[in-house]
N, C-alpha and C positions, 0 to 999 in steps of 0.2 A: 504493500500500500504506500509506503513512504516513497518508493521509487516513482510511482505514478503521480503522487502529489507534487513532486518536484520537477516534473517533466514539462518542457516547453519546446516547441519547434524552432528551428533556425530560419533565418530569412531567405535561405535558398529554397524553402518550401518543398522539401521532399514529401511526396504524397503520404507515405506511411507515417512519417513523423507528424504531419498535420492531422491526419485522421486519428492517430493515437492521442494527440493532445486534446482534440475535441471529445473523444471518448471519455477522457478524464474529467472534463468539465460538464458533461451532459446532465448529470443528476440535478444540478442547481443552476444550470445555464440561464434559464429564463429569469429566475429571481435575481441572479447576479447582474444581468443586463438592465433590469428595471432599476436596481439600486444604483448602478454606475451611471446611468443616464438620467437619474432623478425623475424617472417616469416618462421621459420623452420618447422612449421606444414605442409606446402605444401610439402616440401621435405620428411618429415616422411610419409605422405600419399602415395607419389610416391614410396618410398622404400618398403612400405607394399604391394602395388600392385605388384611390381616386385617379391617380395618374394613368393607371392601366385602362381606365374607362371600360370595365368589364360589363358584359351583358349576360343575362341568363342563358344557359346552354352552351356557352363558349368553353373551349378547352384551354386550360392554363397550366404551364409548367412553372413551379416554384423551385428553382435550383438553389442548392446550399440552404435548404429549408430548415435544417437542424431538427428541432423537435416538432415542427409543423405549426408553431404558433402564428407565423406569418401566413401560411397556407389557409388556416382556419379563418383569418381575417379576410383573405381574398375570396373565400367561398361564400362570404356574406352577400356577395353580389348575385348569387345564383349560378355562377359559372362552375363547371367541373374542374377541380384543381387537384393536381398531384404534387406531393412533396418529394423531392429528390435530394439526396445527400450522400457523400462518400464516407461519412462517419456512421457506422452501424450503431454505435453507442448512442448517438444523438437521436437516430430514428427510433431506437428501442425506448428511449426516455419519453418519446412522444406518442407511443402506440395507443395511449388512451384517447387520443384525439380522433375524431371521426373523419379522417381524410386518408386517401390512399397514399402509401409511402413506398418509395423505390430506392434501393441502394444504387448509386450512379456516380461515375467519374465525369466531371464537367468537361473534360477534354475529349471524351468519347461517349456521348450520350446514347443510351439504349432505346432510342426512339426513332421512328421512321422520318424521312424527310417530310416537311410541311404537315406536322402532326398537330400543331397548336396555334390557336388564334392569338395568344399572348404568352410571353415568357418574361420571367423576372428573377432577379437574384439580389438578395439583401445581405450586405456585409460579408459576402462570401467570395466575390470575384478576386478580392485582394489575397485570398488564401489559396488560390489555385496556382499550381506551379507554372502553367502557361496560360495566363489570363487571355491572351489574344486568341489562342486556340479555342478557349471556352466561348468567347464572343462569336467566333465563326460557327461553332457547334450550335449555339443558341439561334443563330441566323438560319442554319440548315433545317432545324426542326420547326421553324415558324412558317406559317402559311403566307403567301404573298398578301401584302397589305396588313400583316400582323404587327403587333406592338411589342416593344421592349421597354422595361423599366428597371433601372439599377439604382438601388439605395446603397450608398457606401459612405463611410467616414471620409471626410475631406479636409479642406483647408479653410478655417474661418477667415472671412473677408475683412474684418476690422482688425488692424494691426495690433493694438494693445490687447484686445481680447484673444487674438491668435497666440500672443506670447504667454498669456495666462493659461490658455488651454493646453499648449504644449508642455508647460510645467506640470499641469495636472496629469497629463498622459504619462509622463516619465516618472513622476514622483508619487503623486497621490493615488492614482488609479491602482497600481499594484498593492498599495497598503490597504485601500478599501476592499479590494478583491479578497484579501486574506481573511476578512471577517465573514464573507458570504460564499466564496467559491470553493468547490471541492478540489480545484487545482489552481491555486492563485498564481503560480509562476507562469501559467499560460497567458496571463494578462500583461506580463512583461513583453512577451511576443506581440500581443495585441497593440501595445503602445508603440513598439518599434516598427511594426508593419504599417501602422497608420502614418507615422512620420515619413516612411519611405515611399508612400503611395503617391501617384500623380495627382496634381491639383485638378480643379474642375475643367478648365479648357484642355489640359493635357489628356485627361481621360476621354473627353469628347472626341478628340482627334483619333484616339485609339479605337473608339467605337466605330467611327466613320471608316477608318482604315480596314476594319473587319467586314465592311460591306453594308453597314446600316445607313439609313438615310434620315435626313431632317433631324439631326441630333440636337437636342436642347437640354438645358439643365436648370434646376431650381434649387436654391440654397434653403435648407431647413435649419432652424436654430442657429442662425448666423453663419452657416457654412460648416458647422460641425459635421453635418450630413449633407451630401449633395444627391439630388434625385435626377438622374439622367433619363431621358426618354428618346426613343427613336422608332423608326418604322422599317419594315422590309418592303421594298418596291415590288409591285406585281410583275 
């Protein structure tokens, strides 16, 4: 147990390391996220659902869905939503939720071409070893005219707030995680990976380079989270 509790992945994001790390935080993952975000995680999920513009009967892929808490939010629209994640521990922790769940590698999705009306990934693109390949896979499984929404931690737009936030990430966040997380060292990786992640316009360029069209973004909570949207041309 001690070995699991002290484990965190490195920034080269080896898939087995990242999956093992998330297996280790699965049991209290949702609670930890709510505490660390001061409850903003609920608002971010709601905003992502609204950005997807889901309609009853549509098919939706929620990649890196973890325990399925985001999938359940999207299903409120009446769309059919499937949760996919490469951490089996996370999926197991969310089995009580009434949504279909599939173990899946974001760089090689087990779905046919043009299977979904909308695809989304929240706070998971950053953890995939080849995020550009994942963007291309999401495009592949989306129907022509389909939508993409990516919610991801980003760069606060107000300079003084950005400085305070980065201090929180590197110092306070791991300390807070020790009080609530089953694997607090994983949140050191979380802080490091957020700092190393592209900012809003840089990520928009990568999404466009993967083949998506009409890429736009909206800042949530001052840019702590950026919500990128795009479409697949018909």
